[in-house]
C-alpha positions as CSV (number, residue, x, y, z in Angstrom):
1,M,-25.2,26.3,-106.5
2,K,-26.8,29.1,-108.1
3,N,-26.7,29.1,-111.8
4,F,-24.5,32.0,-112.5
5,T,-24.6,34.2,-115.6
6,H,-21.6,36.0,-117.3
7,T,-20.0,38.4,-114.9
8,F,-17.6,41.4,-114.6
9,I,-15.7,42.8,-111.6
10,L,-13.6,45.7,-112.3
11,L,-11.8,48.1,-110.5
12,F,-10.5,50.6,-113.0
13,A,-7.2,52.9,-112.4
14,L,-5.6,55.2,-115.4
15,F,-2.0,56.1,-114.2
16,S,-0.1,58.9,-115.7
17,F,4.0,57.7,-115.1
18,G,7.3,59.7,-113.9
19,V,5.5,62.1,-111.3
20,A,6.8,61.3,-108.1
21,Q,3.7,63.0,-106.3
22,G,1.6,60.2,-107.7
23,Q,2.0,58.4,-104.8
24,F,-0.9,60.1,-103.3
25,K,-4.5,60.0,-103.6
26,F,-7.1,62.4,-102.5
27,E,-10.4,62.2,-100.7
28,N,-13.1,64.8,-101.8
29,T,-14.6,64.5,-97.8
30,G,-16.9,67.9,-98.4
31,T,-15.2,69.2,-95.0
32,T,-12.8,71.5,-93.8
33,Q,-12.9,70.0,-90.1
34,T,-9.5,69.1,-88.3
35,L,-9.7,65.5,-88.1
36,W,-8.1,63.5,-85.0
37,D,-8.6,59.9,-85.7
38,F,-9.5,57.5,-88.3
39,H,-10.6,53.9,-87.9
40,H,-11.4,51.1,-90.1
41,A,-14.1,49.4,-88.6
42,P,-15.2,45.4,-88.5
43,D,-17.9,46.1,-91.0
44,G,-15.5,47.8,-93.3
45,N,-16.6,51.5,-93.4
46,I,-14.3,54.1,-92.6
47,Y,-14.8,56.8,-89.7
48,A,-13.0,59.6,-89.0
49,A,-13.4,61.9,-85.7
50,G,-12.7,65.6,-85.5
51,N,-13.4,69.0,-83.9
52,N,-16.9,70.1,-82.9
53,G,-18.4,66.8,-82.3
54,F,-17.6,66.1,-85.7
55,L,-17.8,62.4,-87.4
56,M,-17.9,61.2,-90.7
57,R,-18.2,58.0,-92.9
58,A,-17.3,56.0,-95.8
59,Q,-17.5,52.6,-97.5
60,A,-13.9,51.9,-98.0
61,Q,-12.2,53.0,-100.9
62,C,-15.5,54.6,-102.3
63,G,-15.2,58.2,-101.6
64,N,-18.7,58.7,-100.3
65,W,-18.2,60.4,-97.2
66,K,-21.1,61.4,-95.2
67,V,-21.5,63.5,-91.9
68,L,-23.1,61.7,-88.9
69,S,-24.8,63.4,-86.4
70,T,-23.9,63.6,-83.3
71,P,-25.5,65.1,-80.0
72,V,-22.1,66.9,-78.7
73,S,-20.1,70.0,-80.1
74,N,-17.1,68.9,-78.1
75,G,-13.8,67.8,-79.7
76,L,-13.9,63.9,-80.5
77,R,-10.4,62.5,-80.3
78,K,-10.7,58.4,-80.9
79,V,-13.1,56.4,-82.9
80,R,-13.6,52.9,-82.4
81,F,-15.8,49.7,-83.1
82,V,-16.1,46.4,-81.4
83,N,-18.4,45.0,-84.3
84,S,-20.3,45.5,-87.1
85,N,-23.2,47.5,-84.8
86,V,-21.1,48.7,-81.7
87,G,-19.0,51.9,-81.5
88,F,-17.6,54.6,-79.5
89,V,-15.9,57.7,-80.2
90,C,-14.2,59.7,-76.9
91,G,-12.9,63.3,-76.4
92,T,-12.9,66.6,-75.0
93,S,-14.7,67.2,-71.3
94,G,-15.0,63.6,-71.0
95,T,-16.9,63.0,-73.7
96,L,-18.2,59.5,-74.6
97,L,-20.4,58.4,-77.3
98,R,-21.7,55.0,-78.1
99,T,-23.7,53.3,-80.9
100,L,-25.5,50.2,-81.0
101,D,-27.2,50.2,-85.0
102,G,-23.5,50.8,-87.0
103,G,-23.0,54.4,-86.4
104,N,-26.1,55.8,-87.8
105,T,-27.4,57.0,-84.3
106,W,-25.0,57.9,-81.1
107,Q,-26.0,58.5,-77.5
108,S,-24.1,60.0,-75.0
109,M,-22.6,57.8,-72.1
110,N,-21.6,58.9,-68.6
111,T,-17.9,58.7,-67.8
112,G,-17.7,60.7,-64.7
113,T,-15.0,63.0,-65.6
114,S,-14.5,65.8,-67.4
115,S,-11.2,65.5,-68.1
116,G,-10.1,65.4,-71.8
117,L,-10.1,61.8,-73.1
118,L,-7.9,61.2,-75.5
119,A,-6.9,57.6,-75.9
120,M,-8.9,54.5,-76.2
121,E,-8.9,50.7,-76.8
122,F,-10.5,47.7,-76.9
123,I,-9.6,44.0,-76.5
124,N,-13.1,42.1,-76.8
125,D,-16.8,43.1,-77.3
126,S,-16.9,44.0,-73.8
127,T,-14.0,45.1,-72.4
128,G,-11.9,48.7,-73.1
129,F,-10.0,51.6,-71.6
130,I,-10.2,55.4,-72.2
131,A,-7.9,57.5,-70.9
132,G,-6.7,61.1,-70.5
133,G,-5.9,64.0,-68.5
134,G,-6.9,67.5,-67.6
135,S,-8.5,69.4,-65.0
136,G,-10.5,66.5,-63.7
137,G,-7.4,64.6,-63.3
138,N,-5.4,62.0,-65.3
139,L,-6.8,58.7,-65.4
140,I,-7.9,55.6,-67.1
141,L,-11.1,53.9,-67.0
142,K,-12.2,50.4,-67.6
143,T,-15.5,49.0,-68.9
144,T,-16.3,45.0,-69.0
145,D,-20.1,45.6,-70.0
146,T,-19.7,47.3,-73.5
147,G,-19.5,50.6,-72.3
148,S,-22.8,50.8,-70.2
149,S,-20.4,51.8,-67.0
150,W,-17.2,52.9,-66.4
151,T,-15.0,52.1,-63.7
152,P,-11.7,54.3,-62.5
153,V,-8.7,51.9,-62.7
154,A,-5.8,54.4,-62.3
155,Q,-6.4,58.0,-60.8
156,N,-4.1,60.7,-60.4
157,L,-1.6,59.6,-62.3
158,P,1.5,61.9,-62.8
159,W,1.1,62.8,-66.4
160,S,-1.8,62.6,-68.9
161,P,-1.5,59.7,-71.4
162,F,-2.3,60.4,-75.2
163,D,-2.2,56.9,-77.0
164,M,-2.8,53.4,-76.0
165,H,-2.2,49.9,-77.5
166,F,-2.8,46.6,-76.5
167,V,-0.8,43.8,-78.1
168,N,-3.0,41.3,-76.8
169,Q,-6.0,40.9,-74.0
170,N,-3.6,41.1,-70.9
171,I,-0.5,43.5,-72.5
172,G,-0.8,46.8,-73.4
173,Y,0.9,50.2,-73.2
174,M,0.1,53.8,-72.9
175,S,2.0,57.1,-74.2
176,G,1.7,60.5,-73.1
177,V,2.7,64.1,-71.8
178,L,6.4,64.6,-70.8
179,G,7.9,61.3,-71.8
180,V,5.7,59.1,-69.9
181,I,5.0,55.2,-70.7
182,Y,2.6,53.2,-68.9
183,K,2.2,49.4,-69.3
184,T,-0.2,46.4,-68.1
185,V,0.3,42.8,-67.8
186,D,-2.9,42.1,-66.5
187,G,-5.5,43.2,-68.8
188,G,-5.5,46.7,-67.7
189,N,-6.4,46.4,-64.3
190,S,-3.3,47.8,-63.0
191,W,-0.7,50.2,-64.8
192,T,3.2,50.7,-64.3
193,D,5.3,53.5,-65.4
194,I,8.1,52.4,-67.2
195,S,9.3,55.5,-68.7
196,A,12.3,55.6,-66.8
197,G,14.0,53.0,-69.3
198,V,13.5,55.9,-71.8
199,G,16.1,58.3,-69.9
200,A,15.6,62.1,-68.9
201,G,14.3,65.5,-70.9
202,N,12.1,62.9,-73.5
203,P,9.2,64.7,-75.5
204,T,5.7,64.3,-75.2
205,W,4.8,60.8,-76.8
206,T,1.7,61.3,-78.7
207,G,1.9,58.0,-80.6
208,V,2.6,54.6,-79.3
209,Y,2.6,51.1,-81.2
210,F,3.6,47.5,-80.6
211,T,4.3,44.9,-83.1
212,S,4.6,42.5,-80.3
213,A,4.6,41.8,-76.9
214,D,8.1,43.1,-76.6
215,T,9.0,45.0,-79.5
216,G,7.5,48.6,-79.7
217,Y,7.8,52.2,-80.4
218,V,7.0,55.7,-79.4
219,A,6.6,58.8,-81.6
220,G,6.2,62.7,-80.6
221,Q,7.8,66.1,-80.3
222,N,11.0,67.2,-82.1
223,G,10.8,64.1,-84.8
224,S,11.8,61.8,-81.6
225,I,11.0,58.1,-82.1
226,S,12.2,55.5,-79.6
227,K,11.8,51.8,-79.7
228,T,12.2,48.9,-77.3
229,T,12.6,45.3,-78.0
230,D,12.6,44.1,-74.3
231,G,9.0,45.2,-73.1
232,G,9.9,48.5,-72.2
233,T,12.7,47.7,-69.9
234,T,15.4,49.8,-71.8
235,W,14.3,51.9,-75.1
236,T,16.6,53.1,-78.0
237,P,16.4,56.2,-79.6
238,Q,15.9,56.3,-83.2
239,T,17.6,58.2,-86.0
240,T,14.9,60.3,-87.9
241,P,15.2,62.6,-90.7
242,G,13.7,65.9,-89.3
243,S,12.2,67.4,-86.2
244,D,8.5,67.5,-87.2
245,Y,5.8,67.0,-84.1
246,L,4.6,63.8,-84.9
247,N,1.2,62.8,-83.7
248,T,0.9,59.1,-84.5
249,I,2.7,56.4,-85.4
250,F,1.4,52.8,-87.2
251,F,3.2,49.6,-88.2
252,T,1.8,47.3,-91.1
253,Q,4.3,44.6,-90.6
254,A,6.7,43.8,-88.3
255,Q,9.6,46.3,-89.7
256,Q,7.2,48.5,-92.1
257,G,6.2,51.5,-90.3
258,Y,4.8,54.8,-90.7
259,A,4.8,58.2,-88.3
260,A,3.1,61.3,-89.3
261,G,2.5,64.7,-87.9
262,N,2.7,68.7,-88.6
263,S,3.4,70.1,-91.7
264,G,2.4,67.2,-93.8
265,A,5.6,64.8,-92.3
266,I,5.4,61.3,-93.0
267,Y,8.6,59.3,-91.7
268,Q,9.0,55.8,-93.1
269,T,11.1,52.6,-92.0
270,N,11.9,49.3,-93.8
271,D,13.8,47.3,-91.3
272,G,12.3,49.0,-88.1
273,Q,15.4,50.7,-87.2
274,N,16.1,53.4,-89.9
275,W,13.7,56.3,-91.1
276,S,13.4,58.2,-94.0
277,R,10.6,61.2,-95.2
278,I,8.3,60.5,-97.6
279,T,7.9,63.6,-99.9
280,T,4.5,65.2,-99.4
281,P,2.7,67.9,-102.0
282,F,0.8,68.9,-99.0
283,T,1.7,70.7,-95.6
284,T,-1.3,69.7,-94.1
285,A,-0.9,68.0,-90.1
286,L,-1.6,64.8,-90.1
287,R,-2.9,62.7,-86.8
288,G,-5.1,59.4,-88.1
289,I,-3.7,56.5,-90.0
290,I,-4.6,53.1,-91.0
291,E,-4.0,50.6,-93.7
292,L,-6.3,49.7,-96.3
293,N,-5.7,47.4,-99.3
294,N,-2.1,48.0,-99.1
295,E,-2.6,51.7,-99.0
296,I,-2.1,53.9,-96.3
297,M,-4.6,56.2,-95.5
298,L,-3.9,59.3,-93.6
299,A,-6.3,62.1,-91.9
300,G,-5.4,65.5,-90.6
301,S,-6.4,69.1,-90.3
302,S,-8.6,70.8,-92.8
303,G,-10.5,67.8,-93.5
304,L,-7.7,66.3,-95.5
305,V,-8.3,62.6,-96.2
306,V,-5.3,61.1,-98.0
307,S,-3.8,57.6,-99.1
308,Y,-0.3,57.0,-99.8
309,M,0.7,53.9,-101.9
310,P,4.3,52.9,-101.1
311,G,6.4,51.9,-104.3
312,I,4.1,53.7,-106.8
313,T,5.9,56.9,-108.7
314,Y,3.2,57.5,-110.9
315,D,0.0,59.7,-111.2
316,I,-3.4,58.5,-110.8
317,L,-5.1,60.5,-113.6
318,F,-8.8,58.2,-112.9
319,S,-9.9,55.8,-111.2
320,E,-13.1,53.8,-110.9
321,T,-14.2,51.7,-108.1
322,F,-18.1,51.4,-109.0
323,C,-19.3,52.2,-105.2
324,D,-22.5,53.7,-106.6
325,T,-25.0,50.5,-105.8
326,A,-27.4,51.5,-108.3
327,S,-25.1,49.9,-110.8
328,A,-25.9,46.8,-109.7
329,D,-29.6,47.2,-108.7
330,S,-30.4,48.9,-112.2
331,L,-28.9,46.6,-114.7
332,R,-30.9,47.9,-117.3
333,N,-30.1,51.5,-119.4
334,W,-28.3,52.5,-116.3
335,T,-26.7,56.3,-116.4
336,N,-25.0,57.5,-113.5
337,T,-23.7,60.8,-112.9
338,G,-20.4,62.7,-112.1
339,T,-17.0,63.2,-113.6
340,T,-16.0,59.7,-113.5
341,S,-19.6,58.1,-114.3
342,W,-20.6,55.0,-116.6
343,R,-23.0,54.4,-119.4
344,F,-24.5,51.1,-118.8
345,D,-26.5,49.3,-121.8
346,N,-27.6,45.9,-121.1
347,P,-30.3,44.7,-123.6
348,G,-31.0,41.7,-121.3
349,N,-33.4,41.5,-118.7
350,R,-31.9,40.3,-115.7
351,S,-33.7,40.0,-112.7
352,V,-31.7,38.2,-110.2
353,L,-28.9,39.6,-108.7
354,D,-25.8,37.8,-107.6
355,S,-25.6,37.3,-103.7
356,L,-22.0,36.6,-103.8
357,L,-21.1,39.9,-104.9
358,D,-20.3,42.6,-102.6
359,A,-20.1,46.6,-103.3
360,P,-17.9,47.9,-104.9
361,F,-18.8,46.1,-108.1
362,A,-20.3,46.2,-111.3
363,L,-22.2,43.7,-113.7
364,L,-22.3,43.2,-117.3
365,D,-24.7,40.7,-117.9
366,A,-25.8,40.1,-121.3
367,E,-27.7,36.8,-120.7
368,F,-31.7,37.0,-120.7
369,F,-32.8,34.2,-118.4
370,G,-34.7,31.3,-121.0
371,S,-33.5,33.5,-124.1
372,S,-32.0,31.7,-127.1
373,S,-30.5,34.5,-128.5
374,P,-27.0,35.9,-128.7
375,D,-26.5,39.2,-127.3
376,S,-23.8,41.7,-125.8
377,A,-23.4,44.3,-123.1
378,V,-21.3,47.5,-122.9
379,L,-20.0,49.2,-120.2
380,E,-18.5,52.9,-121.4
381,S,-16.6,55.3,-119.0
382,A,-17.2,59.1,-119.3
383,F,-14.7,61.4,-121.1
384,I,-11.4,61.8,-119.5
385,D,-9.4,64.3,-119.8
386,I,-5.6,63.2,-120.6
387,S,-4.1,66.5,-121.8
388,G,-0.9,67.0,-121.3
389,E,-0.3,63.5,-120.0
390,D,2.9,61.6,-122.1
391,T,2.5,57.9,-120.9
392,L,-0.5,56.2,-119.7
393,A,-1.2,53.0,-118.3
394,L,-4.7,51.1,-117.5
395,L,-4.8,48.9,-114.1
396,W,-7.9,46.6,-113.4
397,N,-9.4,43.8,-111.8
398,E,-11.3,41.2,-113.6
399,F,-13.6,38.3,-113.3
400,Y,-14.7,36.8,-116.7
401,R,-16.8,33.6,-117.2
402,P,-17.9,32.8,-120.8
403,D,-20.3,30.7,-121.1
404,S,-20.4,26.7,-121.5
405,S,-19.8,27.1,-125.3
406,G,-16.5,29.1,-125.4
407,N,-17.8,32.0,-127.8
408,S,-18.2,34.8,-125.7
409,T,-15.3,37.2,-125.3
410,C,-14.0,40.3,-123.3
411,R,-13.0,43.1,-125.0
412,I,-11.0,46.5,-123.5
413,E,-10.8,49.6,-125.4
414,I,-9.7,52.9,-125.7
415,I,-12.2,55.4,-127.3
416,D,-9.8,58.1,-129.1
417,G,-12.4,60.2,-130.9
418,T,-13.8,57.8,-133.7
419,T,-10.7,55.3,-133.5
420,Q,-11.4,52.0,-131.3
421,H,-7.5,51.0,-129.7
422,T,-8.2,47.2,-128.3
423,I,-5.8,46.9,-125.2
424,Y,-6.9,43.6,-123.9
425,E,-9.1,41.0,-125.4
426,N,-9.9,37.6,-123.4
427,S,-11.8,34.5,-125.0
428,G,-10.6,31.9,-122.6
429,G,-12.9,29.3,-120.4
430,Y,-13.7,29.1,-117.1
431,N,-11.0,27.2,-115.1
432,G,-13.4,25.2,-113.2
433,Q,-13.2,26.8,-109.5
434,S,-16.0,27.8,-107.6
435,H,-17.8,30.8,-108.2
436,A,-16.6,33.0,-105.3
437,D,-13.0,31.6,-105.2
438,Y,-12.4,32.3,-108.5
439,I,-13.8,36.0,-107.7
440,R,-11.3,36.2,-104.8
441,T,-8.2,35.0,-107.1
442,V,-8.8,37.4,-109.5
443,N,-9.0,40.2,-107.2
444,Q,-5.5,39.6,-105.9
445,T,-3.7,39.7,-109.5
446,P,-4.7,43.3,-110.9
447,Q,-3.7,43.2,-114.8
448,S,-2.5,46.2,-116.7
449,A,-1.6,47.7,-120.3
450,Q,-0.2,50.6,-121.4
451,L,-2.4,52.6,-123.5
452,P,-1.5,53.1,-127.1
453,F,0.2,56.5,-128.6
454,G,-0.1,58.6,-130.2
455,L,-3.8,59.5,-128.8
456,S,-5.1,61.8,-131.2
457,Q,-7.6,63.4,-128.7
458,S,-7.3,65.2,-125.5
459,Q,-10.2,63.4,-124.2
460,I,-10.6,59.6,-124.2
461,K,-13.6,56.9,-123.0
462,I,-12.8,53.4,-121.8
463,R,-15.1,50.9,-123.1
464,V,-15.5,47.1,-121.6
465,T,-17.7,45.1,-124.1
466,Y,-19.1,41.3,-123.6
467,I,-19.6,39.6,-127.0
468,N,-21.5,36.2,-127.0
469,T,-22.1,34.8,-130.5
470,S,-23.8,31.6,-128.8
471,A,-27.3,30.7,-128.6
472,Q,-26.2,28.0,-125.7
473,K,-26.3,30.3,-122.5
474,N,-26.0,27.5,-119.6
475,G,-22.8,28.8,-117.9
């Protein structure tokens, strides 16, 4: 095993208590394009697709959105990746794009149709489906060679599909215009209209999601949501808190689900039966939804990307995820930029990076390989404006491994003008777990501390200090 040095992994967030709108965290996407879909790819990146051939990508939780070049100007409606390298985007006028290099470059693929392709789903790396409708007909196409060729498995459907969801490699469902719902039980080779069980006069179902082979939901116009527990044979209308046009529906657990739509509408259920409306600080239409690290991320019109954190009722005043990889690549006297930046002052001379640590992270390493002199390291934030706040708390994830002598300390301080308030100090020893397992363990158990009051300044800093008073550094 490698000879590891003293390391910190910190995910910081500074909170202000007591404001209901604090449940939401907004991403700076740098665009005003309407976004239609959201996807969390196997490599951890997030993709958003929208109008005018627009496609963008970011590392999860990093907020470093980058516009990707595509060869089309048509509206893009769905984006899906089957592995770290291969992904697809479909859209209007029969548009289909494929990437083989993790989203860096995209090529147009021949679908043989001019219909708008609104739904897409892959059941494994090679087999997938796209569906839609329009002047080219209402149809479903299937590929078994990772998108190189597409064959119609259903044509001249009476109504156009909007959304698709497979629960396993055999059973899938599709929803669409005027209340239509289609089902396959043979891996998408044939599809049956099962909408008769929903009843007459149903709205367009723009979203479909199944939590098991038999239990599922459709959502659409007029705030309508219907549920089945018998594989679509019968459907029960759900009572919802409004009449908003719902564009998408998504479940994080068997009974924990969300539906989102126009006018900033988000409906939530905790029992798979009763739906309530979440108060939102915006009226932007929402169309894409994913779950990421216990947060619900949504995308919509005007380039909106926002995270909703269930159960949290405070404002996020400041957060830092150390997503700038320069913090790992340049470990000596490194300075980054931006309003949430950190000063990195490391007197050591480390030249070996820890391969077990994946971004986002920051390293505080005071050890000079081969040195016999004690030293320390400091990580300090830029100024954070707290004017008008009366209650603050700091939340962080931590990995702290002292040297074998035990004569080292971690300290987190608030710098209030010239006053230093210690809010956390740890001199505890390493608990004997393997390095990687210990990191994984502490990342699941965030720690928190209420900040000291009264603070005399309207701007404060957060400082993390690693102090080593031992000349024995063989931890």
